[in-house]
C-alpha positions as CSV (number, residue, x, y, z in Angstrom):
1,M,-9.8,11.3,-11.0
2,F,-8.7,7.6,-11.2
3,T,-10.8,5.2,-9.3
4,I,-10.1,1.6,-9.1
5,Y,-11.9,-1.2,-7.9
6,K,-11.0,-4.7,-6.5
7,K,-12.9,-7.6,-5.6
8,V,-11.5,-11.0,-3.5
9,E,-12.7,-14.1,-2.5
10,F,-11.4,-15.9,0.7
11,A,-12.8,-18.5,3.5
12,A,-12.3,-17.9,6.9
13,A,-13.8,-19.6,10.2
14,H,-14.6,-16.8,13.8
15,E,-17.0,-16.7,16.5
16,L,-18.3,-14.1,18.1
17,R,-17.7,-12.8,21.6
18,G,-20.6,-11.6,24.1
19,L,-23.7,-12.7,22.4
20,G,-24.6,-15.4,24.9
21,G,-24.7,-19.2,24.5
22,E,-27.8,-19.1,22.5
23,H,-27.0,-17.3,19.6
24,P,-26.0,-18.4,16.7
25,C,-22.7,-16.5,15.6
26,S,-21.1,-17.6,19.2
27,S,-20.8,-21.0,17.9
28,T,-17.2,-21.2,15.7
29,H,-19.0,-21.2,11.7
30,G,-17.4,-20.1,8.6
31,H,-18.0,-18.0,5.6
32,T,-16.7,-17.4,2.1
33,Y,-16.6,-13.8,2.6
34,T,-16.1,-11.3,-0.7
35,V,-14.4,-8.3,0.0
36,E,-14.8,-4.8,-2.5
37,V,-12.2,-1.9,-2.3
38,W,-12.8,1.1,-4.4
39,L,-9.1,3.4,-4.1
40,T,-9.6,6.6,-5.9
41,S,-6.5,9.1,-6.5
42,K,-5.9,12.0,-8.6
43,T,-2.4,10.6,-9.9
44,L,-1.2,7.9,-10.9
45,L,2.3,6.3,-9.6
46,S,5.4,6.2,-12.0
47,E,3.5,2.0,-13.4
48,G,1.1,3.8,-14.4
49,W,-1.7,2.8,-11.9
50,V,-3.7,3.7,-8.9
51,A,-2.2,1.1,-7.3
52,D,-1.1,-2.6,-7.8
53,F,-4.0,-5.0,-7.8
54,G,-2.1,-7.9,-6.5
55,V,-0.8,-6.1,-3.7
56,I,-4.7,-5.2,-2.8
57,S,-5.3,-8.9,-2.8
58,R,-2.4,-10.0,-0.6
59,F,-3.7,-8.1,2.1
60,I,-7.6,-9.1,1.6
61,R,-6.3,-13.1,1.1
62,A,-3.7,-13.0,4.1
63,Y,-7.1,-14.2,5.7
64,D,-8.1,-16.8,3.8
65,H,-8.8,-20.1,5.4
66,S,-7.8,-19.0,9.0
67,Y,-9.3,-18.6,12.0
68,L,-10.3,-15.4,12.4
69,N,-10.0,-15.2,16.0
70,A,-6.6,-16.3,16.7
71,V,-5.4,-13.9,13.8
72,K,-4.3,-10.2,15.1
73,P,-6.5,-7.9,15.7
74,F,-9.2,-10.2,15.7
75,D,-7.9,-11.6,18.4
76,T,-8.5,-9.1,20.9
77,V,-11.2,-7.6,18.9
78,N,-15.0,-8.8,18.0
79,P,-14.6,-10.2,14.5
80,T,-17.3,-9.0,12.7
81,A,-18.0,-8.0,9.1
82,E,-17.5,-4.4,10.8
83,N,-14.4,-4.9,12.0
84,L,-13.1,-6.7,9.3
85,A,-13.7,-4.2,6.4
86,Y,-12.6,-1.0,8.7
87,E,-9.5,-3.3,9.6
88,L,-9.2,-4.2,5.7
89,Y,-8.6,-0.7,5.2
90,E,-6.6,0.4,7.6
91,L,-3.9,-1.7,5.8
92,I,-5.0,-0.6,2.5
93,A,-4.9,3.4,3.5
94,G,-0.5,2.6,3.9
95,V,-0.8,2.6,-0.2
96,P,1.0,5.5,-1.5
97,G,-1.0,7.5,-3.0
98,I,-4.6,7.0,-2.4
99,E,-7.0,10.2,-1.6
100,A,-9.9,8.1,-1.5
101,L,-10.9,4.3,-0.2
102,K,-14.3,2.5,0.5
103,V,-13.7,-1.1,1.6
104,R,-17.2,-3.2,1.5
105,G,-17.1,-7.0,3.3
106,W,-19.5,-9.2,2.3
107,E,-20.3,-12.0,4.7
108,S,-23.0,-14.2,3.1
109,L,-25.0,-13.7,-0.1
110,T,-26.8,-10.9,1.4
111,S,-25.3,-9.4,4.2
112,Y,-22.3,-6.3,4.0
113,A,-19.8,-4.2,6.3
114,E,-18.5,-1.3,4.6
115,Y,-16.3,1.3,5.5
116,E,-14.9,4.6,4.6
117,E,-13.9,7.6,6.0
């Protein structure tokens, strides 16, 4: 079994809906996110790799310097760390040959959410 790992940072702003005006996350604020991705496959693609690290980076960096609430699906889905991890999982899961995948999204140095099936 082959496993690769990719770590990517990006900066973005967001606000969380439905928390009430007193909660600090209900106001627009930013984070420097760190996203970690583990991909596993029993076989290598014809290029000799599990997946192209650059492709993984592009999926994640698409959010760089954005206002997440204005980017699909976060224009309707609350842009929590949990939903970010899930949405990145869904994007990366389409990479050919991937048999297992885990995405961890760090919102700060001490807080992350993770998604895997």
